[in-house]
C-alpha positions in Angstrom: -52.1 -35.8 -117.6 -51.1 -37.7 -114.4 -48.5 -40.3 -115.2 -48.6 -43.5 -113.1 -45.3 -45.1 -111.8 -45.7 -48.1 -114.0 -45.6 -45.8 -117.1 -42.4 -44.1 -115.8 -40.8 -47.5 -115.1 -41.8 -48.8 -118.5 -40.4 -45.7 -120.2 -37.1 -46.0 -118.3 -36.9 -49.7 -119.2 -37.1 -48.7 -122.9 -40.7 -49.9 -123.6 -40.9 -48.6 -127.2 -44.7 -48.1 -127.1 -44.5 -46.0 -124.0 -41.5 -44.0 -125.2 -43.4 -43.0 -128.4 -46.5 -42.0 -126.5 -44.8 -40.1 -123.7 -42.3 -38.5 -126.1 -45.2 -37.3 -128.3 -46.9 -35.8 -125.2 -43.6 -34.1 -124.1 -43.2 -32.5 -127.5 -46.8 -31.4 -127.7 -46.4 -29.4 -124.5 -49.1 -31.3 -122.6 -48.7 -30.9 -118.8 -47.3 -34.1 -117.4 -47.5 -34.5 -113.7 -46.4 -37.2 -111.3 -47.0 -37.8 -107.6 -44.1 -37.6 -105.3 -45.0 -41.3 -104.4 -44.1 -42.2 -108.0 -40.7 -40.7 -107.5 -40.2 -43.0 -104.5 -41.4 -46.0 -106.4 -39.2 -45.3 -109.4 -36.1 -44.8 -107.3 -36.8 -47.9 -105.0 -35.3 -50.6 -107.2 -32.3 -52.2 -105.5 -30.6 -52.7 -108.9 -30.2 -49.0 -109.5 -26.6 -47.7 -109.4 -25.8 -44.3 -108.1 -25.4 -43.2 -111.7 -28.9 -44.6 -112.5 -30.4 -42.7 -109.6 -28.9 -39.4 -110.8 -30.0 -40.0 -114.4 -33.5 -41.0 -113.3 -33.8 -38.0 -111.0 -32.7 -35.6 -113.8 -35.2 -37.2 -116.2 -38.1 -36.8 -113.8 -37.2 -33.3 -112.9 -36.7 -32.2 -116.5 -39.9 -33.7 -118.0 -42.5 -33.9 -115.2 -44.1 -31.6 -112.7 -44.1 -33.2 -109.3 -47.2 -32.8 -107.1 -46.5 -33.2 -103.4 -48.8 -35.2 -101.2 -50.6 -32.5 -99.2 -53.6 -32.8 -96.9 -56.1 -32.7 -99.7 -54.5 -35.5 -101.6 -54.0 -37.5 -98.4 -57.7 -37.2 -97.5 -58.7 -38.1 -101.1 -56.3 -41.1 -101.1 -57.8 -42.3 -97.8 -61.3 -42.1 -99.3 -60.3 -44.0 -102.4 -58.5 -46.6 -100.3 -61.5 -47.0 -98.0 -64.1 -47.2 -100.8 -62.2 -49.0 -103.6 -59.6 -51.0 -101.6 -56.6 -49.6 -103.5 -53.1 -50.0 -102.2 -51.8 -46.8 -100.6 -49.4 -45.8 -103.4 -52.1 -46.4 -106.0 -54.6 -44.4 -103.9 -52.2 -41.5 -103.7 -51.6 -41.6 -107.5 -55.3 -41.7 -108.2 -56.0 -38.9 -105.7 -53.3 -36.8 -107.4 -55.1 -37.2 -110.7 -58.5 -36.4 -109.3 -57.4 -33.4 -107.3 -55.5 -32.0 -110.3 -58.5 -32.8 -112.5 -56.4 -34.7 -115.1 -56.7 -38.1 -116.6 -54.5 -40.9 -115.2 -52.1 -42.7 -117.6 -51.6 -46.2 -116.4 -51.3 -49.9 -117.2 -52.7 -50.9 -113.9 -56.3 -52.3 -114.3 -57.0 -52.0 -110.6 -57.9 -48.3 -111.3 -60.9 -49.4 -113.5 -63.0 -49.8 -110.4 -62.5 -46.1 -109.6 -65.3 -44.9 -111.8 -64.6 -41.2 -111.3 -61.1 -41.5 -112.8 -60.5 -40.6 -116.5 -58.1 -43.4 -117.5 -55.7 -43.7 -120.5 -54.2 -47.1 -121.1 -51.3 -46.7 -123.6 
């Protein structure tokens, strides 16, 4: 599964529903991937202390496989942005899910307009 930034942020902010769902997936051994853009989004909050950053980076590295934005993902993100009007970070996350042929786990309803995405709304 491709995990959207809003799911990671909710998990890190102790959203109990997300914690149960993601923890269950982690234990089951399901592959959980994130886009490198999600790493940037999660680490961009001004309120994060140096310790928070280290803990968040360790959490992401330990539990998720990070997919770098390569030329294929960039081209797909451009197509999605052009056709569906997604914001660039969302287009990159969606393109990551599509190129990896995995469902996208999100709470962002903007993705509904991308009919080719397999969406999971926890």
